[in-house]
C-alpha positions as CSV (number, residue, x, y, z in Angstrom):
1,M,24.1,-3.7,-37.5
2,T,26.0,-5.1,-34.6
3,T,24.9,-5.3,-31.0
4,S,26.9,-3.0,-28.8
5,D,28.4,-4.1,-25.4
6,S,26.0,-1.9,-23.5
7,Q,23.0,-3.4,-25.4
8,K,24.2,-6.9,-24.6
9,Q,24.6,-6.0,-20.9
10,E,21.1,-4.4,-20.8
11,I,19.6,-7.5,-22.4
12,G,21.5,-9.7,-20.0
13,L,20.3,-7.7,-17.0
14,R,16.6,-7.9,-18.2
15,L,16.9,-11.6,-18.8
16,L,18.3,-12.0,-15.3
17,Q,15.4,-10.0,-13.9
18,E,12.8,-12.2,-15.8
19,R,14.5,-15.3,-14.4
20,I,14.3,-14.0,-10.9
21,R,10.7,-12.9,-11.4
22,L,9.7,-16.4,-12.5
23,G,11.7,-18.0,-9.7
24,L,14.0,-20.1,-12.0
25,T,17.6,-21.0,-11.7
26,Q,20.1,-20.4,-14.4
27,T,20.1,-24.2,-15.1
28,E,16.3,-24.1,-15.5
29,M,16.5,-21.1,-17.8
30,A,19.2,-22.8,-19.9
31,R,17.1,-25.9,-20.2
32,R,13.9,-24.0,-21.1
33,G,15.7,-22.0,-23.7
34,A,17.3,-25.1,-25.1
35,V,20.8,-23.7,-24.7
36,G,23.8,-24.8,-22.7
37,F,24.4,-23.6,-19.2
38,S,27.6,-21.6,-20.2
39,T,25.7,-20.1,-23.1
40,Y,23.0,-18.9,-20.8
41,T,25.3,-17.5,-18.3
42,A,27.1,-15.6,-21.1
43,Y,23.7,-14.0,-21.9
44,E,23.2,-12.8,-18.3
45,K,26.7,-11.5,-18.2
46,G,26.2,-9.5,-21.3
47,K,28.9,-11.4,-23.3
48,S,26.4,-12.5,-26.0
49,T,22.7,-12.3,-26.8
50,P,20.1,-15.0,-27.2
51,D,18.9,-16.0,-30.6
52,A,15.3,-16.1,-31.8
53,V,14.9,-19.8,-31.0
54,A,15.9,-19.4,-27.3
55,L,13.6,-16.3,-27.1
56,Q,10.7,-18.2,-28.6
57,N,11.3,-21.1,-26.1
58,W,11.3,-18.7,-23.1
59,S,8.2,-16.9,-24.4
60,G,6.3,-20.2,-23.9
61,C,7.5,-20.3,-20.3
62,G,6.2,-16.9,-19.4
63,V,9.3,-14.8,-20.0
64,D,8.3,-11.3,-21.2
65,I,10.4,-11.3,-24.4
66,S,9.4,-7.7,-25.3
67,Y,10.9,-6.6,-22.0
68,V,14.1,-8.6,-22.4
69,V,14.8,-7.4,-25.9
70,I,13.7,-3.8,-25.9
71,G,13.0,-3.0,-22.3
72,Q,9.3,-2.4,-22.7
73,A,7.1,-4.7,-20.6
74,T,3.8,-6.0,-21.9
75,D,1.8,-3.9,-19.4
76,G,-1.9,-4.5,-19.2
77,K,-1.8,-8.0,-20.9
78,L,-0.8,-10.3,-18.1
79,A,0.3,-9.8,-14.5
80,P,3.6,-11.4,-13.5
81,D,1.8,-14.1,-11.6
82,E,-0.5,-14.8,-14.5
83,M,2.6,-15.1,-16.8
84,M,4.2,-17.5,-14.3
85,L,1.0,-19.7,-14.2
86,L,0.8,-19.7,-18.0
87,G,4.4,-20.8,-18.2
88,A,3.7,-23.6,-15.7
89,W,0.6,-24.6,-17.7
90,R,2.5,-24.8,-20.9
91,D,5.1,-27.0,-19.2
92,S,2.5,-29.4,-17.7
93,P,1.6,-32.7,-19.2
94,D,-2.0,-33.3,-20.2
95,E,-2.8,-35.2,-17.0
96,I,-1.9,-32.3,-14.8
97,R,-3.8,-29.9,-17.0
98,A,-6.9,-32.1,-16.8
99,G,-6.6,-32.1,-13.0
100,I,-6.3,-28.3,-12.8
101,L,-9.3,-27.8,-15.1
102,G,-11.3,-30.3,-13.0
103,F,-10.4,-28.4,-9.8
104,Y,-11.5,-25.0,-11.3
105,R,-14.7,-26.4,-12.7
106,A,-15.6,-27.9,-9.3
107,Y,-14.7,-24.7,-7.6
108,G,-16.8,-22.6,-10.0
109,L,-19.8,-24.8,-9.4
110,S,-19.4,-24.6,-5.6
111,V,-19.2,-20.8,-5.7
112,R,-22.3,-20.5,-7.9
113,R,-24.2,-22.8,-5.5
114,E,-23.2,-20.7,-2.5
115,E,-24.5,-17.5,-4.3
116,V,-28.0,-19.0,-4.8
């Protein structure tokens, strides 16, 4: 089965919407998908469609792949800001993750102390 032009355009539009939702540039999306810039822009223009490897890479960055491919968002699982945070978390080195976890542990302790 081949992908029709209208399907390519729909997928490209939804990919664009996800990029905007995550606040990324086309260059950043290309890098995160491990594709070239011109390849990525062809996706957004509906000239071609991303392969499974690019989709898997973007999934790890918070892109809602279900929405991009079939137009059905993963409602009820993660809010857009939670998906953005998860993507940033996955992109962060261990040192940054340790600092973030330390912050939230300290914050949680201070909140519990205030409640007592």
